N, C-alpha and C positions, 0 to 999 in steps of 0.2 A: 571603781571605788572612787568616789568624789574628795577632792582635795581645794580646801581652798586657799588662797594666795599664801597667808601664813603658815598652812599646813605644808607647801611646797617648799617654804622657805627654811621650816625645821628639816624636811625629808631632805633636803639637798645639803644639808650639813650632815646629816646620818649617812647618807649615802658616800660623803667624800670622805669620814673620818670616822667611820664606825670599829669597832664599838665606843659609843661616846654617851659620856654623864652629863646631865642636863647643866651644869657647869661649862663643859667643853662646848656644847650647842649655841649656849649664851656668847661663849667667846668667838665663836663663829660667826654669829649674828649680829653682836651689839652695835658694829659700827654702823650698818647697814638698817637696822631696825629701831635700837635704841629701847627694846624691850626689857623689863623686868624679868628678874630669874623666875617670878612665879608665873608670868605669861609662858615662858619657855616650857615650864612642868607642867602645865595646864593643855598647853597643845600636845604637848609627848602623851601626856595621858589620853588625849581626845584621839591620837593617830593608834595608840595601842588599842583604845575599844574599836577602831576601825578594822584593826588587824594588819595595820601599815605596818607597824614594827613591833618588836619582842624586846622585853625586858627583861633582865638579869641581875639580881641582886649581888653584889659582892662587899662584903662587909655591912657597912653602912650606906653604901653606894650604887644607885641604881645607874646600871648600863644599857644604852639602848642599841639594839641593830635593827636594820629593814628587814622587814617581813615580805614586802613585795622588792621587786627590780626597780630600777629607775623607769628601764623600758616596759615594763609591766604597767608603772604609773602612766607613762607617757601614751601607751597604746588604749589605755583605759578614756586619760583625757580627751585624745584624739577623736573617739570614738563616740564620746560624748556629745563632743562640739558638731561632729560630722550629722548626727542625729539631729541635734538642735537647730542648728544653723542651715544647713544644706540637706535636708531631708533623705539624707542618709546616702547621696550622691558625692562618693569620693572623686569624681573627676571635675565636679565643679569646686571640691574642695581646692585640688591642686591648680585648677585655673585661675581661681581667684588669689591664690597666694602667690602665683608666678606673675600675675598682673600686677600684685600690689607691694612684693617684697624685692628688695635687690638681692640676687644671688652672686657668690663670689664665683670667680672662674673655677676654683675647686668644685663648689657646689652644682655649677653648670654642667662639669665633667661627670660628676657623681650621677646626676639625673640621668643623663644620656647615656650611660652606661647600665642602668636600672632598667630606662626602658628598651635599650638594645637586648639586655636580658629577658624580658618579657616578651619581647617579639619571637626571639629565637624559641623561648619555653612554649609560645602558642605555635607556632610552627612544627614543632618537634610533636605535639599531639595531637595534630590534623589527620 
């Protein structure tokens, strides 16, 4: 599932505050975006069409909740980037990220742990 930058902004509000009304989303994003309420409603409708959110009516108010997890959306976005920009080569993507982005000490430790776990799994399957 492909999400535009605006859709990511709305989805982050939905993931963080679910279930949310259109007004709730507007409150969550208005300082950052200065969007009109109609913009938020249009984005929520588009996200519902894509299957990213589910809408439930309570009285006269529509409430939205995620239909996909944040992790599922991230995996899809990374997979798309991997195919488009790195010809599917995950190692090249990781090397590029490590060469161009600063990692915190915590992130470096976590990455080292992941590599160590992968090496142990690889040795166990030999």
